[in-house]
C-alpha positions as a Python dict, from the first residue, in 0.01 Angstrom:
ca = {
    (1, 'X'): (0, 0, 0),
    (2, 'X'): (29, 292, 148),
    (3, 'X'): (305, 547, 148),
    (4, 'X'): (398, 726, 457),
    (5, 'X'): (311, 1072, 370),
    (6, 'X'): (-61, 875, 355),
    (7, 'X'): (-45, 778, 730),
    (8, 'X'): (-97, 1002, 974),
    (9, 'X'): (144, 1031, 1223),
    (10, 'X'): (107, 878, 1594),
    (11, 'X'): (291, 1157, 1701),
    (12, 'X'): (14, 1396, 1644),
    (13, 'X'): (-205, 1105, 1809),
    (14, 'X'): (-38, 1130, 2111),
    (15, 'X'): (-7, 1534, 2153),
    (16, 'X'): (-382, 1588, 2063),
    (17, 'X'): (-449, 1281, 2356),
    (18, 'X'): (-246, 1450, 2607),
    (19, 'X'): (-402, 1822, 2501),
    (20, 'X'): (-715, 1674, 2543),
    (21, 'X'): (-642, 1480, 2911),
    (22, 'X'): (-507, 1840, 3044),
    (23, 'X'): (-828, 2019, 2980),
    (24, 'X'): (-1005, 1764, 3122),
    (25, 'X'): (-818, 1755, 3400),
    (26, 'X'): (-829, 2115, 3415),
    (27, 'X'): (-1249, 2084, 3364),
    (28, 'X'): (-1302, 1830, 3678),
    (29, 'X'): (-1040, 2063, 3920),
    (30, 'X'): (-1290, 2307, 3871),
    (31, 'X'): (-1480, 2362, 4218),
    (32, 'X'): (-1860, 2289, 4141),
    (33, 'X'): (-2142, 2440, 4397),
    (34, 'X'): (-2360, 2269, 4517),
    (35, 'X'): (-2775, 2324, 4346),
    (36, 'X'): (-3037, 2398, 4584),
    (37, 'X'): (-3141, 1998, 4587),
    (38, 'X'): (-2813, 1873, 4697),
    (39, 'X'): (-2803, 2054, 5085),
    (40, 'X'): (-2523, 1899, 5293),
    (41, 'X'): (-2709, 1679, 5509),
    (42, 'X'): (-2886, 1518, 5172),
    (43, 'X'): (-2877, 1156, 5117),
    (44, 'X'): (-2900, 947, 4797),
    (45, 'X'): (-3211, 737, 4841),
    (46, 'X'): (-2971, 431, 4738),
    (47, 'X'): (-2873, 494, 5142),
    (48, 'X'): (-3213, 606, 5304),
    (49, 'X'): (-3322, 429, 5582),
    (50, 'X'): (-3610, 196, 5392),
    (51, 'X'): (-3990, 225, 5566),
    (52, 'X'): (-4115, -128, 5599),
    (53, 'X'): (-4439, -204, 5430),
    (54, 'X'): (-4727, -373, 5601),
    (55, 'X'): (-4758, -750, 5511),
    (56, 'X'): (-5183, -658, 5390),
    (57, 'X'): (-4881, -379, 5142),
    (58, 'X'): (-4697, -636, 5053),
    (59, 'X'): (-4944, -911, 4923),
    (60, 'X'): (-5169, -639, 4766),
    (61, 'X'): (-4813, -558, 4549),
    (62, 'X'): (-4772, -926, 4465),
    (63, 'X'): (-5126, -964, 4387),
    (64, 'X'): (-5140, -751, 4171),
    (65, 'X'): (-4787, -817, 3989),
    (66, 'X'): (-4931, -1141, 3916),
    (67, 'X'): (-5311, -1051, 3812),
    (68, 'X'): (-5199, -773, 3591),
}
């Protein structure tokens, strides 16, 4: 069995976790400048309206998928 001197102190781990939490919170609080590609009017790709495909384009794509 382990002696108490060999076991890590749980209070040390808790203190390290609290310091790390404070560091992460400080990093998240920093104001990040938007990049050149990110202007205020931009939207993620999944929120942009879709352009519907024509029936011929749909059939060609499905034929391509089936035929390999």
